[in-house]
Backbone as JSON Lines, residues from 0, in Angstrom:
{"i":0,"aa":"M","n":[0.85,-1.17,0.0],"ca":[0.0,0.0,0.0],"c":[0.9,1.24,0.0]}
{"i":1,"aa":"N","n":[0.7,2.09,-0.97],"ca":[1.46,3.33,-1.08],"c":[0.7,4.43,-0.35]}
{"i":2,"aa":"Q","n":[1.21,4.81,0.82],"ca":[0.5,5.79,1.65],"c":[0.36,7.14,0.96]}
{"i":3,"aa":"V","n":[1.38,7.56,0.2],"ca":[1.31,8.86,-0.47],"c":[0.14,8.88,-1.46]}
{"i":4,"aa":"E","n":[-0.02,7.81,-2.24],"ca":[-1.13,7.75,-3.19],"c":[-2.48,7.72,-2.47]}
{"i":5,"aa":"L","n":[-2.53,7.01,-1.36],"ca":[-3.77,6.98,-0.58],"c":[-4.14,8.36,-0.07]}
{"i":6,"aa":"F","n":[-3.18,9.07,0.48],"ca":[-3.48,10.4,1.01],"c":[-3.82,11.38,-0.11]}
{"i":7,"aa":"K","n":[-3.2,11.22,-1.28],"ca":[-3.59,12.05,-2.43],"c":[-5.05,11.79,-2.8]}
{"i":8,"aa":"A","n":[-5.43,10.53,-2.83],"ca":[-6.8,10.18,-3.18],"c":[-7.79,10.73,-2.15]}
{"i":9,"aa":"L","n":[-7.37,10.81,-0.91],"ca":[-8.25,11.29,0.16],"c":[-8.27,12.82,0.27]}
{"i":10,"aa":"S","n":[-7.45,13.49,-0.52],"ca":[-7.31,14.94,-0.38],"c":[-8.39,15.75,-1.09]}
{"i":11,"aa":"N","n":[-9.39,15.08,-1.63],"ca":[-10.44,15.77,-2.37],"c":[-11.79,15.53,-1.67]}
{"i":12,"aa":"P","n":[-12.54,16.59,-1.38],"ca":[-13.8,16.4,-0.64],"c":[-14.83,15.53,-1.37]}
{"i":13,"aa":"I","n":[-14.84,15.57,-2.69],"ca":[-15.8,14.72,-3.43],"c":[-15.41,13.26,-3.3]}
{"i":14,"aa":"R","n":[-14.13,12.96,-3.39],"ca":[-13.69,11.57,-3.23],"c":[-13.98,11.08,-1.81]}
{"i":15,"aa":"L","n":[-13.79,11.93,-0.82],"ca":[-14.14,11.55,0.55],"c":[-15.63,11.27,0.67]}
{"i":16,"aa":"Q","n":[-16.45,12.09,0.0],"ca":[-17.91,11.88,0.02],"c":[-18.27,10.53,-0.6]}
{"i":17,"aa":"I","n":[-17.63,10.2,-1.7],"ca":[-17.89,8.9,-2.35],"c":[-17.58,7.77,-1.38]}
{"i":18,"aa":"L","n":[-16.43,7.84,-0.71],"ca":[-16.07,6.79,0.26],"c":[-17.1,6.69,1.38]}
{"i":19,"aa":"T","n":[-17.58,7.83,1.84],"ca":[-18.6,7.84,2.89],"c":[-19.88,7.17,2.4]}
{"i":20,"aa":"W","n":[-20.32,7.54,1.22],"ca":[-21.53,6.92,0.67],"c":[-21.37,5.43,0.49]}
{"i":21,"aa":"L","n":[-20.19,5.0,0.03],"ca":[-19.98,3.57,-0.23],"c":[-19.82,2.76,1.05]}
{"i":22,"aa":"K","n":[-19.66,3.43,2.18],"ca":[-19.61,2.7,3.45],"c":[-20.95,2.05,3.74]}
{"i":23,"aa":"D","n":[-22.04,2.72,3.34],"ca":[-23.39,2.19,3.52],"c":[-24.21,2.53,2.27]}
{"i":24,"aa":"P","n":[-23.95,1.85,1.16],"ca":[-24.58,2.23,-0.11],"c":[-26.1,2.19,-0.09]}
{"i":25,"aa":"S","n":[-26.7,1.3,0.67],"ca":[-28.15,1.21,0.67],"c":[-28.8,2.45,1.28]}
{"i":26,"aa":"A","n":[-28.06,3.21,2.08],"ca":[-28.58,4.43,2.69],"c":[-28.52,5.62,1.73]}
{"i":27,"aa":"Y","n":[-27.7,5.53,0.69],"ca":[-27.47,6.68,-0.18],"c":[-27.86,6.46,-1.64]}
{"i":28,"aa":"F","n":[-28.03,5.21,-2.04],"ca":[-28.31,4.91,-3.45],"c":[-29.53,4.01,-3.57]}
{"i":29,"aa":"P","n":[-30.18,4.06,-4.74],"ca":[-31.27,3.12,-4.97],"c":[-30.72,1.69,-5.05]}
{"i":30,"aa":"P","n":[-31.58,0.7,-5.01],"ca":[-31.1,-0.69,-5.11],"c":[-30.18,-0.86,-6.32]}
{"i":31,"aa":"Q","n":[-29.09,-1.6,-6.09],"ca":[-28.07,-1.8,-7.11],"c":[-28.06,-3.25,-7.58]}
{"i":32,"aa":"G","n":[-27.26,-3.51,-8.59],"ca":[-27.04,-4.88,-9.04],"c":[-27.93,-5.31,-10.18]}
{"i":33,"aa":"L","n":[-28.68,-4.38,-10.76],"ca":[-29.58,-4.75,-11.85],"c":[-28.83,-5.32,-13.05]}
{"i":34,"aa":"H","n":[-27.57,-4.94,-13.21],"ca":[-26.79,-5.37,-14.37],"c":[-25.86,-6.54,-14.05]}
{"i":35,"aa":"I","n":[-25.9,-7.02,-12.81],"ca":[-25.05,-8.13,-12.41],"c":[-25.78,-9.43,-12.73]}
{"i":36,"aa":"P","n":[-25.16,-10.29,-13.54],"ca":[-25.82,-11.54,-13.95],"c":[-26.17,-12.42,-12.76]}
{"i":37,"aa":"E","n":[-27.25,-13.16,-12.91],"ca":[-27.69,-14.11,-11.89],"c":[-26.54,-15.06,-11.57]}
{"i":38,"aa":"G","n":[-26.28,-15.25,-10.29],"ca":[-25.21,-16.15,-9.87],"c":[-23.9,-15.42,-9.57]}
{"i":39,"aa":"D","n":[-23.71,-14.24,-10.13],"ca":[-22.54,-13.43,-9.8],"c":[-22.85,-12.59,-8.58]}
{"i":40,"aa":"S","n":[-21.81,-12.16,-7.9],"ca":[-22.01,-11.34,-6.72],"c":[-20.9,-10.31,-6.6]}
{"i":41,"aa":"F","n":[-21.26,-9.11,-6.26],"ca":[-20.31,-8.05,-5.95],"c":[-21.03,-7.14,-4.95]}
{"i":42,"aa":"E","n":[-21.1,-7.61,-3.71],"ca":[-21.93,-6.99,-2.68],"c":[-21.43,-5.6,-2.3]}
{"i":43,"aa":"N","n":[-22.37,-4.78,-1.86],"ca":[-22.1,-3.41,-1.4],"c":[-21.44,-2.55,-2.47]}
{"i":44,"aa":"A","n":[-21.75,-2.83,-3.71],"ca":[-21.17,-2.08,-4.83],"c":[-22.22,-1.18,-5.46]}
{"i":45,"aa":"V","n":[-21.74,-0.11,-6.09],"ca":[-22.62,0.87,-6.71],"c":[-22.14,1.12,-8.13]}
{"i":46,"aa":"C","n":[-23.09,1.21,-9.05],"ca":[-22.8,1.47,-10.46],"c":[-22.3,2.91,-10.62]}
{"i":47,"aa":"V","n":[-21.35,3.1,-11.52],"ca":[-20.8,4.43,-11.79],"c":[-21.9,5.44,-12.08]}
{"i":48,"aa":"G","n":[-22.9,5.04,-12.85],"ca":[-23.98,5.95,-13.21],"c":[-24.74,6.46,-12.0]}
{"i":49,"aa":"S","n":[-24.92,5.63,-11.01],"ca":[-25.62,6.06,-9.79],"c":[-24.78,7.07,-9.01]}
{"i":50,"aa":"I","n":[-23.47,6.85,-8.97],"ca":[-22.58,7.78,-8.28],"c":[-22.57,9.12,-9.03]}
{"i":51,"aa":"Q","n":[-22.48,9.06,-10.34],"ca":[-22.46,10.26,-11.17],"c":[-23.76,11.05,-11.0]}
{"i":52,"aa":"E","n":[-24.88,10.35,-11.0],"ca":[-26.17,11.01,-10.86],"c":[-26.29,11.71,-9.5]}
{"i":53,"aa":"K","n":[-25.85,11.05,-8.43],"ca":[-25.92,11.63,-7.1],"c":[-25.01,12.85,-6.97]}
{"i":54,"aa":"L","n":[-23.83,12.81,-7.59],"ca":[-22.89,13.93,-7.5],"c":[-23.31,15.09,-8.4]}
{"i":55,"aa":"G","n":[-23.94,14.78,-9.53],"ca":[-24.33,15.83,-10.46],"c":[-23.16,16.47,-11.18]}
{"i":56,"aa":"I","n":[-22.09,15.69,-11.39],"ca":[-20.94,16.17,-12.14],"c":[-20.72,15.23,-13.33]}
{"i":57,"aa":"S","n":[-19.83,15.6,-14.22],"ca":[-19.65,14.82,-15.46],"c":[-19.19,13.4,-15.17]}
{"i":58,"aa":"Q","n":[-19.61,12.49,-16.04],"ca":[-19.21,11.1,-15.87],"c":[-17.71,10.95,-16.0]}
{"i":59,"aa":"S","n":[-17.07,11.74,-16.87],"ca":[-15.62,11.63,-17.02],"c":[-14.9,12.01,-15.72]}
{"i":60,"aa":"T","n":[-15.4,13.02,-15.02],"ca":[-14.79,13.41,-13.74],"c":[-15.0,12.32,-12.71]}
{"i":61,"aa":"V","n":[-16.21,11.79,-12.63],"ca":[-16.5,10.71,-11.68],"c":[-15.62,9.5,-11.99]}
{"i":62,"aa":"S","n":[-15.52,9.13,-13.26],"ca":[-14.68,7.99,-13.64],"c":[-13.23,8.22,-13.26]}
{"i":63,"aa":"H","n":[-12.74,9.45,-13.45],"ca":[-11.37,9.77,-13.07],"c":[-11.19,9.61,-11.56]}
{"i":64,"aa":"Y","n":[-12.12,10.13,-10.78],"ca":[-12.03,10.0,-9.32],"c":[-12.05,8.54,-8.89]}
{"i":65,"aa":"L","n":[-12.96,7.76,-9.45],"ca":[-13.07,6.35,-9.08],"c":[-11.82,5.58,-9.47]}
{"i":66,"aa":"D","n":[-11.28,5.87,-10.64],"ca":[-10.05,5.21,-11.1],"c":[-8.89,5.54,-10.16]}
{"i":67,"aa":"L","n":[-8.76,6.8,-9.78],"ca":[-7.71,7.21,-8.86],"c":[-7.83,6.48,-7.52]}
{"i":68,"aa":"M","n":[-9.05,6.39,-7.02],"ca":[-9.26,5.7,-5.74],"c":[-9.02,4.2,-5.86]}
{"i":69,"aa":"Q","n":[-9.33,3.64,-7.02],"ca":[-9.05,2.22,-7.22],"c":[-7.55,1.98,-7.3]}
{"i":70,"aa":"R","n":[-6.84,2.8,-8.05],"ca":[-5.39,2.63,-8.18],"c":[-4.68,2.82,-6.84]}
{"i":71,"aa":"S","n":[-5.24,3.65,-5.97],"ca":[-4.63,3.85,-4.66],"c":[-4.97,2.72,-3.69]}
{"i":72,"aa":"G","n":[-5.93,1.88,-4.06],"ca":[-6.29,0.74,-3.23],"c":[-7.5,0.96,-2.35]}
{"i":73,"aa":"L","n":[-8.15,2.12,-2.46],"ca":[-9.31,2.4,-1.62],"c":[-10.58,1.73,-2.12]}
{"i":74,"aa":"L","n":[-10.66,1.47,-3.42],"ca":[-11.85,0.87,-4.03],"c":[-11.49,-0.38,-4.82]}
{"i":75,"aa":"E","n":[-12.49,-1.23,-4.98],"ca":[-12.42,-2.39,-5.87],"c":[-13.5,-2.2,-6.93]}
{"i":76,"aa":"S","n":[-13.29,-2.76,-8.1],"ca":[-14.3,-2.64,-9.15],"c":[-14.54,-3.98,-9.82]}
{"i":77,"aa":"A","n":[-15.7,-4.08,-10.44],"ca":[-16.04,-5.25,-11.26],"c":[-16.89,-4.75,-12.42]}
{"i":78,"aa":"R","n":[-16.63,-5.3,-13.58],"ca":[-17.37,-4.91,-14.78],"c":[-18.32,-6.04,-15.16]}
{"i":79,"aa":"F","n":[-19.56,-5.65,-15.43],"ca":[-20.59,-6.59,-15.87],"c":[-21.18,-6.01,-17.14]}
{"i":80,"aa":"G","n":[-20.82,-6.56,-18.29],"ca":[-21.24,-6.0,-19.56],"c":[-20.65,-4.61,-19.72]}
{"i":81,"aa":"K","n":[-21.49,-3.62,-19.96],"ca":[-20.98,-2.26,-20.12],"c":[-21.05,-1.46,-18.82]}
{"i":82,"aa":"W","n":[-21.43,-2.1,-17.72],"ca":[-21.57,-1.41,-16.44],"c":[-20.43,-1.79,-15.5]}
{"i":83,"aa":"T","n":[-19.89,-0.78,-14.82],"ca":[-18.84,-0.99,-13.84],"c":[-19.37,-0.61,-12.47]}
{"i":84,"aa":"Y","n":[-19.14,-1.48,-11.51],"ca":[-19.55,-1.28,-10.13],"c":[-18.3,-1.1,-9.26]}
{"i":85,"aa":"Y","n":[-18.44,-0.24,-8.25],"ca":[-17.35,0.02,-7.31],"c":[-17.83,-0.21,-5.89]}
{"i":86,"aa":"R","n":[-16.89,-0.67,-5.07],"ca":[-17.13,-0.79,-3.64],"c":[-15.83,-0.5,-2.9]}
{"i":87,"aa":"R","n":[-15.96,-0.24,-1.62],"ca":[-14.79,0.04,-0.8],"c":[-13.93,-1.21,-0.65]}
{"i":88,"aa":"N","n":[-12.62,-1.02,-0.61],"ca":[-11.69,-2.11,-0.3],"c":[-11.42,-2.03,1.2]}
{"i":89,"aa":"E","n":[-12.27,-2.69,1.96],"ca":[-12.24,-2.56,3.42],"c":[-10.91,-3.0,4.02]}
{"i":90,"aa":"A","n":[-10.26,-4.01,3.45],"ca":[-8.97,-4.46,3.99],"c":[-7.93,-3.35,3.89]}
{"i":91,"aa":"N","n":[-7.89,-2.66,2.76],"ca":[-6.92,-1.58,2.61],"c":[-7.28,-0.36,3.46]}
{"i":92,"aa":"I","n":[-8.56,-0.1,3.61],"ca":[-8.98,1.02,4.46],"c":[-8.6,0.73,5.92]}
{"i":93,"aa":"Q","n":[-8.78,-0.52,6.36],"ca":[-8.38,-0.89,7.72],"c":[-6.86,-0.81,7.89]}
{"i":94,"aa":"A","n":[-6.11,-1.21,6.85],"ca":[-4.65,-1.11,6.91],"c":[-4.21,0.34,7.01]}
{"i":95,"aa":"L","n":[-4.9,1.23,6.3],"ca":[-4.6,2.66,6.39],"c":[-4.9,3.18,7.8]}
{"i":96,"aa":"A","n":[-6.03,2.77,8.35],"ca":[-6.38,3.19,9.71],"c":[-5.33,2.72,10.71]}
{"i":97,"aa":"E","n":[-4.86,1.51,10.54],"ca":[-3.83,0.97,11.43],"c":[-2.51,1.73,11.25]}
{"i":98,"aa":"F","n":[-2.16,2.07,10.01],"ca":[-0.96,2.85,9.75],"c":[-1.05,4.21,10.46]}
{"i":99,"aa":"I","n":[-2.18,4.86,10.34],"ca":[-2.36,6.16,11.0],"c":[-2.26,6.0,12.5]}
{"i":100,"aa":"K","n":[-2.87,4.96,13.02],"ca":[-2.9,4.73,14.48],"c":[-1.49,4.45,15.03]}
{"i":101,"aa":"T","n":[-0.71,3.66,14.31],"ca":[0.57,3.22,14.84],"c":[1.78,4.03,14.37]}
{"i":102,"aa":"E","n":[1.71,4.61,13.2],"ca":[2.88,5.25,12.62],"c":[2.85,6.78,12.63]}
{"i":103,"aa":"L","n":[1.65,7.38,12.63],"ca":[1.59,8.83,12.56],"c":[1.29,9.45,13.92]}
């Protein structure tokens, strides 16, 4: 885990808001998973379009933010057809919390 990349990803209020929403997606988004084939699973994930709609900013900006957070290890993604879903990478978020607790 590259801490510098993680802190860069966390340095934007919109990206922080996305992480907050994804902590409890059912509280902030309509039911998800309509595009996930029967038998597949990617729990607690939200489609890019739903995130973009809630933020009210361009899809290219949202995609850039999500990609940055994924590359930093904060998010995981899965593609189902033409739809991409994102969810928090809880293991990496916990590792970051532990790093802050013990090292900073």
